N, CA, C and O atoms as a printed pandas DataFrame, in Angstrom:
     atom_number atom_name residue_name chain_id  residue_number  x_coord  y_coord  z_coord
0              1         N          MET        A               1  129.343   83.780  -32.699
1              2        CA          MET        A               1  129.309   82.709  -31.868
2              3         C          MET        A               1  129.639   81.382  -32.071
3              4         O          MET        A               1  129.269   80.859  -33.121
4              5         N          GLY        A               2  130.247   80.761  -31.289
5              6        CA          GLY        A               2  131.250   79.354  -31.242
6              7         C          GLY        A               2  130.261   78.330  -30.759
7              8         O          GLY        A               2  129.567   78.883  -29.906
8              9         N          GLN        A               3  129.924   77.194  -30.914
9             10        CA          GLN        A               3  129.371   76.009  -30.518
10            11         C          GLN        A               3  128.821   76.633  -28.400
11            12         O          GLN        A               3  129.357   77.000  -27.354
12            13         N          VAL        A               4  127.576   76.374  -28.939
13            14        CA          VAL        A               4  126.904   76.427  -27.465
14            15         C          VAL        A               4  125.999   75.284  -26.923
15            16         O          VAL        A               4  125.056   75.043  -27.677
16            17         N          GLU        A               5  126.057   74.514  -25.790
17            18        CA          GLU        A               5  125.443   73.899  -25.510
18            19         C          GLU        A               5  123.601   73.971  -24.538
19            20         O          GLU        A               5  123.731   74.351  -23.374
20            21         N          SER        A               6  122.641   73.766  -24.810
21            22        CA          SER        A               6  122.184   73.976  -23.715
22            23         C          SER        A               6  120.946   72.571  -24.004
23            24         O          SER        A               6  120.657   72.020  -25.066
24            25         N          ASP        A               7  120.411   72.313  -22.574
25            26        CA          ASP        A               7  120.265   70.607  -22.541
26            27         C          ASP        A               7  118.764   70.941  -23.122
27            28         O          ASP        A               7  118.289   70.114  -23.901
28            29         N          GLU        A               8  117.914   72.218  -22.755
29            30        CA          GLU        A               8  116.718   72.298  -23.865
30            31         C          GLU        A               8  116.692   73.786  -24.117
31            32         O          GLU        A               8  117.541   74.639  -23.858
32            33         N          LEU        A               9  115.054   73.924  -24.905
33            34        CA          LEU        A               9  115.245   74.869  -25.585
34            35         C          LEU        A               9  113.680   75.127  -25.667
35            36         O          LEU        A               9  113.002   74.508  -26.486
36            37         N          TYR        A              10  112.931   76.376  -24.499
37            38        CA          TYR        A              10  111.843   76.656  -25.068
38            39         C          TYR        A              10  111.040   78.126  -24.917
39            40         O          TYR        A              10  111.332   78.929  -24.031
40            41         N          GLY        A              11  110.008   78.352  -25.892
41            42        CA          GLY        A              11  109.600   79.194  -26.357
42            43         C          GLY        A              11  108.452   79.431  -25.400
43            44         O          GLY        A              11  107.846   78.361  -25.357
44            45         N          GLY        A              12  107.907   80.241  -24.676
45            46        CA          GLY        A              12  106.260   80.843  -24.190
46            47         C          GLY        A              12  106.077   82.344  -23.840
47            48         O          GLY        A              12  106.904   83.191  -24.176
48            49         N          ILE        A              13  104.739   82.677  -23.018
49            50        CA          ILE        A              13  104.122   83.757  -22.797
50            51         C          ILE        A              13  104.051   83.531  -21.613
51            52         O          ILE        A              13  103.625   82.491  -21.110
52            53         N          ASP        A              14  104.698   85.029  -20.726
53            54        CA          ASP        A              14  104.461   85.015  -19.217
54            55         C          ASP        A              14  103.126   85.774  -18.853
55            56         O          ASP        A              14  102.578   86.372  -19.779
56            57         N          ARG        A              15  102.568   85.812  -17.656
57            58        CA          ARG        A              15  101.449   86.054  -17.457
58            59         C          ARG        A              15  100.527   87.311  -17.475
59            60         O          ARG        A              15   99.325   87.457  -17.256
60            61         N          LYS        A              16  101.820   88.406  -17.916
61            62        CA          LYS        A              16  101.513   89.934  -18.547
62            63         C          LYS        A              16  101.867   89.995  -20.105
63            64         O          LYS        A              16  101.743   91.015  -20.782
64            65         N          GLY        A              17  102.357   88.677  -20.616
65            66        CA          GLY        A              17  102.170   88.564  -22.155
66            67         C          GLY        A              17  103.090   88.647  -22.790
67            68         O          GLY        A              17  103.071   88.459  -24.006
68            69         N          VAL        A              18  104.233   88.982  -22.055
69            70        CA          VAL        A              18  105.543   88.703  -22.697
70            71         C          VAL        A              18  106.438   87.482  -23.092
71            72         O          VAL        A              18  106.718   86.488  -22.422
72            73         N          HIS        A              19  106.902   87.908  -24.665
73            74        CA          HIS        A              19  107.083   86.760  -25.177
74            75         C          HIS        A              19  108.588   86.057  -24.655
75            76         O          HIS        A              19  109.471   86.861  -24.956
76            77         N          CYS        A              20  109.103   84.996  -24.067
77            78        CA          CYS        A              20  110.396   84.514  -23.669
78            79         C          CYS        A              20  110.785   83.539  -23.941
79            80         O          CYS        A              20  109.990   82.631  -24.184
80            81         N          VAL        A              21  112.566   83.268  -24.030
81            82        CA          VAL        A              21  113.113   81.910  -24.533
82            83         C          VAL        A              21  113.365   81.674  -22.821
83            84         O          VAL        A              21  113.424   82.466  -21.882
84            85         N          PHE        A              22  113.488   80.088  -22.928
85            86        CA          PHE        A              22  113.750   79.064  -21.759
86            87         C          PHE        A              22  115.046   78.605  -22.364
87            88         O          PHE        A              22  114.939   77.598  -23.064
88            89         N          PRO        A              23  116.399   79.188  -22.233
89            90        CA          PRO        A              23  117.432   78.073  -22.425
90            91         C          PRO        A              23  117.172   77.844  -20.830
91            92         O          PRO        A              23  116.818   78.610  -19.934
92            93         N          VAL        A              24  117.679   75.714  -20.886
93            94        CA          VAL        A              24  117.852   75.292  -19.733
94            95         C          VAL        A              24  119.171   74.170  -19.575
95            96         O          VAL        A              24  119.660   73.379  -20.382
96            97         N          GLN        A              25  119.438   74.439  -18.396
97            98        CA          GLN        A              25  120.748   73.621  -18.100
98            99         C          GLN        A              25  120.198   72.975  -17.046
99           100         O          GLN        A              25  119.554   73.571  -16.183
100          101         N          ALA        A              26  120.504   71.153  -17.038
101          102        CA          ALA        A              26  120.366   70.162  -15.917
102          103         C          ALA        A              26  121.285   69.768  -15.860
103          104         O          ALA        A              26  121.951   69.764  -16.895
104          105         N          LYS        A              27  121.940   69.129  -14.456
105          106        CA          LYS        A              27  123.078   68.530  -13.939
106          107         C          LYS        A              27  122.416   68.072  -12.414
107          108         O          LYS        A              27  121.763   68.589  -11.506
108          109         N          GLY        A              28  123.054   66.704  -12.773
109          110        CA          GLY        A              28  122.738   65.880  -11.782
110          111         C          GLY        A              28  124.182   64.946  -11.153
111          112         O          GLY        A              28  125.239   65.101  -11.765
112          113         N          GLY        A              29  124.158   64.114  -10.081
113          114        CA          GLY        A              29  125.238   63.606  -10.197
114          115         C          GLY        A              29  126.169   64.428   -9.295
115          116         O          GLY        A              29  125.798   65.003   -8.271
116          117         N          LYS        A              30  127.578   64.420   -9.847
117          118        CA          LYS        A              30  128.895   65.103   -9.673
118          119         C          LYS        A              30  128.376   66.495  -10.514
119          120         O          LYS        A              30  128.522   67.632  -10.067
120          121         N          ASP        A              31  128.056   66.332  -11.172
121          122        CA          ASP        A              31  127.989   67.692  -12.378
122          123         C          ASP        A              31  127.149   68.601  -11.681
123          124         O          ASP        A              31  126.047   68.295  -11.225
124          125         N          LYS        A              32  127.782   69.941  -11.588
125          126        CA          LYS        A              32  127.590   71.319  -11.153
126          127         C          LYS        A              32  127.413   72.714  -11.813
127          128         O          LYS        A              32  128.380   73.175  -12.420
128          129         N          LEU        A              33  126.453   73.303  -11.757
129          130        CA          LEU        A              33  126.501   74.832  -12.518
130          131         C          LEU        A              33  127.112   75.188  -13.070
131          132         O          LEU        A              33  128.081   75.002  -12.334
132          133         N          ASN        A              34  127.743   75.906  -14.391
133          134        CA          ASN        A              34  129.001   76.839  -14.172
134          135         C          ASN        A              34  128.394   78.065  -14.977
135          136         O          ASN        A              34  127.957   77.745  -16.082
136          137         N          ILE        A              35  128.298   79.211  -14.691
137          138        CA          ILE        A              35  127.945   80.267  -14.583
138          139         C          ILE        A              35  128.812   80.861  -16.191
139          140         O          ILE        A              35  128.475   81.923  -16.716
140          141         N          VAL        A              36  129.666   80.172  -16.642
141          142        CA          VAL        A              36  129.867   80.085  -18.489
142          143         C          VAL        A              36  128.872   80.276  -19.596
143          144         O          VAL        A              36  128.728   81.113  -20.487
144          145         N          GLN        A              37  127.888   78.596  -19.002
145          146        CA          GLN        A              37  126.862   77.891  -19.441
146          147         C          GLN        A              37  125.716   78.828  -19.672
147          148         O          GLN        A              37  125.168   78.861  -20.774
148          149         N          ILE        A              38  125.327   79.599  -18.667
149          150        CA          ILE        A              38  124.866   80.950  -18.036
150          151         C          ILE        A              38  125.074   81.866  -18.836
151          152         O          ILE        A              38  124.085   82.442  -19.288
152          153         N          LEU        A              39  126.269   82.244  -19.217
153          154        CA          LEU        A              39  126.267   83.239  -19.979
154          155         C          LEU        A              39  126.645   83.064  -21.606
155          156         O          LEU        A              39  126.720   84.078  -22.299
156          157         N          GLN        A              40  126.850   81.904  -22.114
157          158        CA          GLN        A              40  126.328   81.204  -23.324
158          159         C          GLN        A              40  125.008   81.191  -23.756
159          160         O          GLN        A              40  124.663   81.574  -24.874
160          161         N          ASP        A              41  124.057   80.646  -22.672
161          162        CA          ASP        A              41  122.427   81.066  -22.906
162          163         C          ASP        A              41  121.949   82.192  -22.728
163          164         O          ASP        A              41  120.760   82.417  -22.954
164          165         N          PHE        A              42  122.735   83.051  -22.317
165          166        CA          PHE        A              42  122.277   84.979  -22.658
166          167         C          PHE        A              42  122.652   85.125  -24.218
167          168         O          PHE        A              42  121.936   85.727  -25.019
168          169         N          ALA        A              43  123.753   84.553  -24.513
169          170        CA          ALA        A              43  124.429   84.711  -25.941
170          171         C          ALA        A              43  123.685   84.317  -26.842
171          172         O          ALA        A              43  123.416   85.078  -27.771
172          173         N          LEU        A              44  123.068   82.774  -26.776
173          174        CA          LEU        A              44  122.510   82.342  -28.177
174          175         C          LEU        A              44  120.829   83.022  -27.784
175          176         O          LEU        A              44  120.084   83.047  -28.764
176          177         N          CYS        A              45  120.172   83.599  -26.337
177          178        CA          CYS        A              45  119.273   84.638  -27.102
178          179         C          CYS        A              45  119.281   85.604  -27.754
179          180         O          CYS        A              45  118.431   85.963  -28.569
180          181         N          GLU        A              46  120.490   86.243  -27.380
181          182        CA          GLU        A              46  120.638   87.718  -28.026
182          183         C          GLU        A              46  120.896   87.417  -29.840
183          184         O          GLU        A              46  120.542   88.144  -30.769
184          185         N          THR        A              47  121.709   85.949  -29.902
185          186        CA          THR        A              47  121.562   86.005  -31.045
186          187         C          THR        A              47  120.887   85.416  -32.191
187          188         O          THR        A              47  120.900   85.844  -33.345
188          189         N          LYS        A              48  120.074   83.996  -31.572
189          190        CA          LYS        A              48  118.785   83.590  -32.097
190          191         C          LYS        A              48  117.424   84.270  -32.050
191          192         O          LYS        A              48  116.497   84.296  -32.860
192          193         N          PHE        A              49  117.644   84.967  -30.511
193          194        CA          PHE        A              49  116.061   85.062  -30.669
194          195         C          PHE        A              49  115.634   86.843  -30.215
195          196         O          PHE        A              49  114.611   87.279  -29.686
196          197         N          PRO        A              50  116.717   87.465  -30.617
197          198        CA          PRO        A              50  116.689   88.990  -30.420
198          199         C          PRO        A              50  115.460   89.851  -29.800
199          200         O          PRO        A              50  115.497   90.804  -29.022
200          201         N          ASP        A              51  114.468   89.261  -30.347
201          202        CA          ASP        A              51  112.720   89.991  -29.853
202          203         C          ASP        A              51  111.968   89.446  -28.975
203          204         O          ASP        A              51  110.755   89.644  -28.913
204          205         N          LEU        A              52  112.889   88.391  -27.889
205          206        CA          LEU        A              52  112.383   87.670  -27.091
206          207         C          LEU        A              52  113.207   88.296  -25.598
207          208         O          LEU        A              52  114.162   89.074  -25.609
208          209         N          VAL        A              53  112.608   87.775  -24.496
209          210        CA          VAL        A              53  113.128   88.012  -23.047
210          211         C          VAL        A              53  114.083   86.832  -22.766
211          212         O          VAL        A              53  113.414   85.834  -23.033
212          213         N          CYS        A              54  114.993   86.543  -22.467
213          214        CA          CYS        A              54  115.888   85.480  -22.088
214          215         C          CYS        A              54  115.381   85.232  -20.549
215          216         O          CYS        A              54  114.999   86.208  -19.904
216          217         N          ARG        A              55  115.379   84.418  -20.183
217          218        CA          ARG        A              55  115.252   84.217  -18.912
218          219         C          ARG        A              55  115.635   82.396  -18.384
219          220         O          ARG        A              55  114.752   81.625  -18.006
220          221         N          PRO        A              56  117.136   82.023  -18.486
221          222        CA          PRO        A              56  117.882   80.973  -18.436
222          223         C          PRO        A              56  117.244   80.310  -16.935
223          224         O          PRO        A              56  116.883   80.943  -15.943
224          225         N          ILE        A              57  117.249   78.636  -17.180
225          226        CA          ILE        A              57  116.895   78.425  -16.275
226          227         C          ILE        A              57  118.192   77.067  -15.901
227          228         O          ILE        A              57  118.957   76.532  -16.704
228          229         N          ALA        A              58  118.090   76.891  -14.854
229          230        CA          ALA        A              58  118.789   75.787  -14.526
230          231         C          ALA        A              58  118.523   74.965  -13.660
231          232         O          ALA        A              58  118.319   75.606  -12.628
232          233         N          ALA        A              59  118.334   73.272  -13.371
233          234        CA          ALA        A              59  117.659   72.867  -12.736
234          235         C          ALA        A              59  119.394   71.550  -12.234
235          236         O          ALA        A              59  120.057   70.808  -12.959
236          237         N          GLN        A              60  119.491   71.860  -10.735
237          238        CA          GLN        A              60  120.458   71.061  -10.299
238          239         C          GLN        A              60  119.564   69.864   -9.453
239          240         O          GLN        A              60  118.930   70.139   -8.434
240          241         N          PHE        A              61  119.622   68.453  -10.063
241          242        CA          PHE        A              61  119.487   67.390   -8.910
242          243         C          PHE        A              61  120.673   67.319   -7.730
243          244         O          PHE        A              61  121.893   67.451   -7.825
244          245         N          MET        A              62  119.922   67.091   -6.731
245          246        CA          MET        A              62  120.529   66.950   -5.019
246          247         C          MET        A              62  120.887   65.567   -4.968
247          248         O          MET        A              62  121.932   64.916   -4.996
248          249         N          ASN        A              63  119.334   65.282   -4.860
249          250        CA          ASN        A              63  119.441   63.657   -4.960
250          251         C          ASN        A              63  118.027   63.104   -5.941
251          252         O          ASN        A              63  117.346   63.595   -6.842
252          253         N          ALA        A              64  118.057   61.833   -5.194
253          254        CA          ALA        A              64  116.825   61.306   -6.272
254          255         C          ALA        A              64  115.583   61.811   -5.860
255          256         O          ALA        A              64  114.647   61.528   -6.608
256          257         N          ALA        A              65  115.252   62.679   -4.579
257          258        CA          ALA        A              65  113.785   63.445   -4.019
258          259         C          ALA        A              65  114.007   64.915   -3.924
259          260         O          ALA        A              65  113.137   65.689   -3.524
260          261         N          VAL        A              66  115.432   65.346   -4.377
261          262        CA          VAL        A              66  115.437   66.959   -3.949
262          263         C          VAL        A              66  115.688   67.749   -5.575
263          264         O          VAL        A              66  116.107   66.713   -6.091
264          265         N          ILE        A              67  115.722   68.346   -6.253
265          266        CA          ILE        A              67  115.822   69.178   -7.231
266          267         C          ILE        A              67  115.506   70.914   -6.685
267          268         O          ILE        A              67  114.565   71.237   -5.961
268          269         N          VAL        A              68  116.362   71.686   -7.147
269          270        CA          VAL        A              68  116.898   72.915   -7.166
270          271         C          VAL        A              68  116.705   73.825   -8.685
271          272         O          VAL        A              68  117.437   73.848   -9.674
272          273         N          LEU        A              69  115.624   74.420   -8.449
273          274        CA          LEU        A              69  115.838   75.063  -10.086
274          275         C          LEU        A              69  116.043   76.718   -9.456
275          276         O          LEU        A              69  115.818   77.270   -8.379
276          277         N          PHE        A              70  116.617   77.144  -10.834
277          278        CA          PHE        A              70  116.985   78.219  -10.562
278          279         C          PHE        A              70  116.880   79.606  -11.712
279          280         O          PHE        A              70  117.207   79.176  -12.818
280          281         N          GLU        A              71  116.679   80.465  -11.753
281          282        CA          GLU        A              71  116.305   81.093  -13.189
282          283         C          GLU        A              71  117.557   82.900  -12.649
283          284         O          GLU        A              71  117.666   83.700  -11.719
284          285         N          PHE        A              72  118.155   82.623  -13.958
285          286        CA          PHE        A              72  119.042   84.036  -14.259
286          287         C          PHE        A              72  118.279   85.364  -14.790
287          288         O          PHE        A              72  117.274   85.729  -15.400
288          289         N          GLU        A              73  119.248   85.759  -14.249
289          290        CA          GLU        A              73  118.794   87.544  -14.553
290          291         C          GLU        A              73  119.958   88.429  -15.078
291          292         O          GLU        A              73  120.795   88.452  -14.175
292          293         N          ARG        A              74  120.436   89.253  -16.255
293          294        CA          ARG        A              74  121.477   90.106  -16.430
294          295         C          ARG        A              74  121.246   91.546  -15.642
295          296         O          ARG        A              74  120.110   92.000  -15.779
296          297         N          GLY        A              75  122.025   92.212  -14.956
297          298        CA          GLY        A              75  122.124   93.229  -14.558
298          299         C          GLY        A              75  122.913   94.393  -14.541
299          300         O          GLY        A              75  123.886   94.169  -15.260
300          301         N          LYS        A              76  122.970   95.562  -14.056
301          302        CA          LYS        A              76  124.250   95.826  -14.210
302          303         C          LYS        A              76  125.528   95.579  -14.018
303          304         O          LYS        A              76  126.460   95.797  -14.792
304          305         N          ARG        A              77  125.560   94.786  -12.215
305          306        CA          ARG        A              77  126.493   93.903  -11.867
306          307         C          ARG        A              77  126.693   92.604  -12.607
307          308         O          ARG        A              77  127.198   91.745  -11.884
308          309         N          GLY        A              78  126.460   92.238  -13.762
309          310        CA          GLY        A              78  126.363   90.841  -14.224
310          311         C          GLY        A              78  125.209   89.495  -13.917
311          312         O          GLY        A              78  124.130   89.749  -13.381
312          313         N          ILE        A              79  125.480   88.450  -14.214
313          314        CA          ILE        A              79  124.862   87.710  -13.754
314          315         C          ILE        A              79  124.090   86.713  -12.105
315          316         O          ILE        A              79  124.674   85.748  -11.612
316          317         N          SER        A              80  123.208   87.082  -11.747
317          318        CA          SER        A              80  122.473   86.871  -10.674
318          319         C          SER        A              80  121.390   85.743  -10.471
319          320         O          SER        A              80  120.917   85.353  -11.538
320          321         N          ILE        A              81  120.952   85.206   -9.478
321          322        CA          ILE        A              81  120.011   84.713   -9.788
322          323         C          ILE        A              81  118.529   85.259   -9.355
323          324         O          ILE        A              81  118.293   85.745   -8.248
324          325         N          ALA        A              82  117.814   85.143  -10.136
325          326        CA          ALA        A              82  116.506   85.950  -10.083
326          327         C          ALA        A              82  115.892   84.955   -8.970
327          328         O          ALA        A              82  115.834   85.668   -7.968
328          329         N          SER        A              83  115.569   84.111   -8.742
329          330        CA          SER        A              83  115.183   82.924   -8.054
330          331         C          SER        A              83  115.273   81.445   -7.679
331          332         O          SER        A              83  115.696   80.761   -8.611
332          333         N          GLU        A              84  115.074   80.974   -6.902
333          334        CA          GLU        A              84  115.761   79.687   -5.999
334          335         C          GLU        A              84  114.437   79.018   -5.626
335          336         O          GLU        A              84  113.471   79.518   -5.049
336          337         N          LYS        A              85  114.578   77.993   -6.005
337          338        CA          LYS        A              85  113.360   76.998   -5.365
338          339         C          LYS        A              85  113.617   75.410   -5.348
339          340         O          LYS        A              85  114.009   74.748   -6.309
340          341         N          HIS        A              86  113.387   75.049   -4.364
341          342        CA          HIS        A              86  113.863   73.788   -3.735
342          343         C          HIS        A              86  112.990   72.722   -3.833
343          344         O          HIS        A              86  112.150   72.770   -2.934
344          345         N          CYS        A              87  112.856   71.723   -4.620
345          346        CA          CYS        A              87  111.334   71.167   -4.893
346          347         C          CYS        A              87  111.296   69.582   -4.454
347          348         O          CYS        A              87  111.684   68.691   -5.209
348          349         N          HIS        A              88  110.728   69.326   -3.005
349          350        CA          HIS        A              88  110.783   67.763   -3.534
350          351         C          HIS        A              88  110.183   66.965   -4.383
351          352         O          HIS        A              88  109.070   67.350   -4.743
352          353         N          LEU        A              89  110.588   65.914   -4.846
353          354        CA          LEU        A              89  109.874   64.893   -6.296
354          355         C          LEU        A              89  109.097   63.925   -5.322
355          356         O          LEU        A              89  109.559   63.207   -4.435
356          357         N          ALA        A              90  107.907   64.086   -5.693
357          358        CA          ALA        A              90  107.258   63.090   -5.613
358          359         C          ALA        A              90  106.851   61.951   -6.560
359          360         O          ALA        A              90  107.269   62.031   -7.716
360          361         N          PRO        A              91  106.183   61.033   -6.259
361          362        CA          PRO        A              91  105.365   60.140   -7.113
362          363         C          PRO        A              91  104.659   59.990   -7.336
363          364         O          PRO        A              91  104.295   58.956   -6.775
364          365         N          PRO        A              92  103.603   60.546   -8.221
365          366        CA          PRO        A              92  102.096   60.421   -8.363
366          367         C          PRO        A              92  101.217   59.914   -7.002
367          368         O          PRO        A              92  100.423   60.512   -6.275
368          369         N          GLU        A              93  101.706   58.612   -7.007
369          370        CA          GLU        A              93  100.967   58.323   -5.869
370          371         C          GLU        A              93  101.216   58.648   -4.731
371          372         O          GLU        A              93  100.330   58.238   -3.982
372          373         N          GLU        A              94  102.140   59.294   -4.118
373          374        CA          GLU        A              94  102.266   60.024   -3.269
374          375         C          GLU        A              94  101.385   61.324   -2.537
375          376         O          GLU        A              94  101.344   61.818   -1.411
376          377         N          MET        A              95  100.598   61.612   -4.073
377          378        CA          MET        A              95   99.642   62.893   -3.900
378          379         C          MET        A              95   98.357   62.666   -3.504
379          380         O          MET        A              95   97.813   61.641   -3.915
380          381         N          THR        A              96   97.764   63.404   -2.797
381          382        CA          THR        A              96   96.318   63.301   -3.034
382          383         C          THR        A              96   95.198   63.755   -4.094
383          384         O          THR        A              96   95.793   64.248   -5.051
384          385         N          LYS        A              97   94.576   63.766   -4.184
385          386        CA          LYS        A              97   93.472   64.350   -5.240
386          387         C          LYS        A              97   93.104   65.863   -4.256
387          388         O          LYS        A              97   92.759   66.796   -4.981
388          389         N          ALA        A              98   93.123   66.042   -3.437
389          390        CA          ALA        A              98   93.142   67.553   -2.942
390          391         C          ALA        A              98   94.405   68.078   -2.659
391          392         O          ALA        A              98   94.477   69.306   -2.603
392          393         N          GLU        A              99   95.728   67.220   -2.409
393          394        CA          GLU        A              99   96.784   68.306   -2.715
394          395         C          GLU        A              99   97.100   68.961   -4.138
395          396         O          GLU        A              99   97.654   70.025   -4.414
396          397         N          LEU        A             100   96.468   67.795   -5.080
397          398        CA          LEU        A             100   96.567   68.282   -6.465
398          399         C          LEU        A             100   95.600   69.645   -6.509
399          400         O          LEU        A             100   96.069   70.775   -6.373
400          401         N          GLU        A             101   94.568   69.446   -6.662
401          402        CA          GLU        A             101   93.261   70.318   -6.457
402          403         C          GLU        A             101   93.936   71.937   -6.049
403          404         O          GLU        A             101   93.978   72.917   -6.792
404          405         N          SER        A             102   94.463   71.813   -4.518
405          406        CA          SER        A             102   95.095   72.978   -3.887
406          407         C          SER        A             102   96.392   73.297   -4.990
407          408         O          SER        A             102   96.446   74.467   -5.368
408          409         N          TYR        A             103   97.298   72.483   -5.462
409          410        CA          TYR        A             103   98.445   73.277   -6.120
410          411         C          TYR        A             103   97.835   74.053   -7.664
411          412         O          TYR        A             103   98.208   75.135   -8.116
412          413         N          ARG        A             104   96.874   73.179   -8.214
413          414        CA          ARG        A             104   96.165   73.789   -9.486
414          415         C          ARG        A             104   95.419   74.572   -9.070
415          416         O          ARG        A             104   94.568   74.617   -9.958
416          417         N          GLN        A             105   95.053   75.421   -8.120
417          418        CA          GLN        A             105   94.595   76.478   -7.692
418          419         C          GLN        A             105   95.390   77.580   -7.338
419          420         O          GLN        A             105   94.861   78.677   -7.162
420          421         N          ARG        A             106   96.772   77.389   -7.194
421          422        CA          ARG        A             106   97.698   78.212   -6.505
422          423         C          ARG        A             106   98.060   78.800   -7.861
423          424         O          ARG        A             106   97.989   80.014   -8.050
424          425         N          VAL        A             107   98.407   78.035   -8.710
425          426        CA          VAL        A             107   98.845   77.923   -9.888
426          427         C          VAL        A             107   98.465   79.120  -11.306
427          428         O          VAL        A             107   99.046   79.785  -12.164
428          429         N          GLY        A             108   97.097   78.807  -10.803
429          430        CA          GLY        A             108   95.774   79.212  -11.726
430          431         C          GLY        A             108   96.743   79.033  -13.025
431          432         O          GLY        A             108   96.298   79.218  -14.157
């Protein structure tokens, strides 16, 4: 495997106890996500972390207040988006204590 560039790399355990590795690509401004980078993330996981489940993530900043988060999976038909979430970024002072507590309870 040649040179591979990921913006971040994290390890973790999901709610079912599965050990995972999360290569992260982040793009902002005019930069766009590229499937080649996601393919390279899968290759990186296979080479460096063969015993972990690879869960590539990409973040695309749409503007200063909106980010889209993608998780990718590989199947028989190739790479596909497993999940896509659009999030409004809010400074802490815009969040009430009740909203933060509600969020904490949802994500447990």
